[in-house]
N, C-alpha and C positions, 0 to 999 in steps of 0.2 A: 390278233390285236387285243384279245381279251385276257391273255395270259394262260390260255388253256394248255398250250404246248409246254410251257414251263412247269405247270403242275404235272402233266403226264410224264415228263422226263424224270420226275422224282420217284416213279414207280419202278420196281424190279419186275422182270419177266413180262415186259410190255414191248410190243413192236410198234414203232411209229413209222408210218409210211408218208413221205412227202409227196405232194401233188402240185408240181409247178405249172401244170397245164391249165390255162384259163378256161378252156371249153367246159361248159357245164353239162357233163355227161354222168350225172349222178347215178342213174340206174346201172350203167355199165361199170362205173368205178366201184360202187358199193358191192355189186355182185362179185367182181374180181376179188375185192378184199375179203368177202365172206368165204369164197372158195379157197383163198390163201389161208385163212384161219382154219378151215377144215383140213387142209393139207398139213397144217402145223399141229393138228390133233384136237381142235375144238369140236365138241359134240354138238353144241348149240351156238348160234350167233344171234346177237341182239344189235341190229344196226340202228344207231340212234344219233341224234344231234346233241350238242353240249347242253342245250336247255331242256332236255328230256330225262325223265327218271322212270324206270320200270319197276313194278312190284306185283306180287301175287294179289289177286282179288280177295282171296281168303287170307287174312292176316296170321293164321296159324301156320302158314308156310313161309319159308324163305324162297327167294327166286330159285336158288339152287335145288332145294328140296322139291319144289313144284316141277321143275324141268326134269329132275331125276324120276319122279313119279310118272310124268307124261311120256318119258322116254320109251316106255313099254308099248305104247300104241299110237303115238302121234309124232308127226315130223314138223309141225308148225303150230304156232299159237297166234291167233289174231287178237290184238289188244285194243280196246277202246281207248281214246285219247281224251283226257280231261285237261282243260285249260285252267291254269292258276292265275289269280289276280294278285295274290300275295303268297308268301311261303305257306301260310296257314289256310287260305281260302281258295277253293276250287269251284269251277262251274258246276251247277247242279246237274247238267246234262253233258254227255260226252259229245265230241265233235262228230260230224257226219262221216268221217273217215277214221280208220284205225292205223295201227302200226303192226309189224310182224316180227316174231321171233321164230327162227327156224333152224333145222338141221341142214348144214351144207351138203351132207351126204345124199340128200334128196334132190340135189341139183336145183335147177330153176333160175329164173331171172327176176331180180327184185324190181318192183314197179317204182316209178318216179315217187320220191318222198318216202320210200320204204313202207308204203301203205299196203302192199300185198306181194304175191309171187305169181309168176307165170311159169308154166311147165314144170311145176314142182311135183315130185312123186311122194305120196303119203297123205295121211289124214291131218286135217287142221282142227285144233281145239279152239273154240271161240270163248272169249271172255274169262279165261282162267287167270290171266294177268291183265294189268292195265298200264297205260303210259300216262305220266303226268308231264305237262309242259308249262313252263313259265316263260312264255314267248317274249313278253315285253315287261321288263322290270320297272320301267319308268317312261315318261314321255321322251326324255333324252335318249334312252336306250332304243326306243321305237324309232326315233329320227335317225340315229346312228345306223340301225339295220337297213333303213330305207336308203341312206347314202351309200352304204356298202353295196347294196343291191344295184343301185344306179351304176356304180363303177363296174360291177360284174356284168350286168346286162349290156353295157356299152362295149365291153371287150369280148364277150362270148356270144356265139350264135345260139340263142335259146329258142326252140320252136315256140310259136305263139300259143300252142295248146297247153303249155306249162307256165307256171308262175303267174297265173291270172290275178291272184290276190295281191301279189307284190306289184304287178304292173299297174293295178288300180291305185295302190298307195303312192307309187312314184308319180302318178299323174294328178294326184289330189291337190287341190288349191289350198285347203285349210287343214294342215296336219293335226292341229290340236283338236279340231272338230272330229276328224276321222278317228283319232286315238280315243277320244271320249266315247264315240259310238262303239268301237271295238271292245272297249273295256267295260261297257255297260251291260253286264250279264249277271244274272242271279247267282249267288254263291252259297256254299255251305262250308262250315268249319271242318276241314279235313286236311291236316298238315301233311306235307310231303315226307 
């Protein structure tokens, strides 16, 4: 609904996989896609959402040059996630969870939210790269994401142990107040 597919269709050498199944089986679906990418020749896979951006922690590298260097001894990279308030301003501290970049040749099962790997073979490098997330671009965007989640949660069987933050937001009585609380974090100028 945000035009992402239209943008992606403009790229050459890109495989788009449709997912008409409402069931929210993110871990299984993302793992299958990662292994499909490996079978198609991908050395590294970066499972991400449309509102996330990955980059090396050390700006003297590109993401490609970093992964090429890490290719010699590591099969995964654990990345801290920094929340952005605007394009230019990010939280001073990273979130309590990270994201993962990994080699599908090491196997494994992605965890819910792509926060880690289970049963993966190989060493993991911590903090060589980072993820930036601009989760809520405005109050209107925040509300639209909640409404989309209400629809999804009503049609899919999502185990209660997942999506706690969204369940809390869907039950909130005053969304403006919750938005203001969520967006009230200290920032530093550090553009995406």
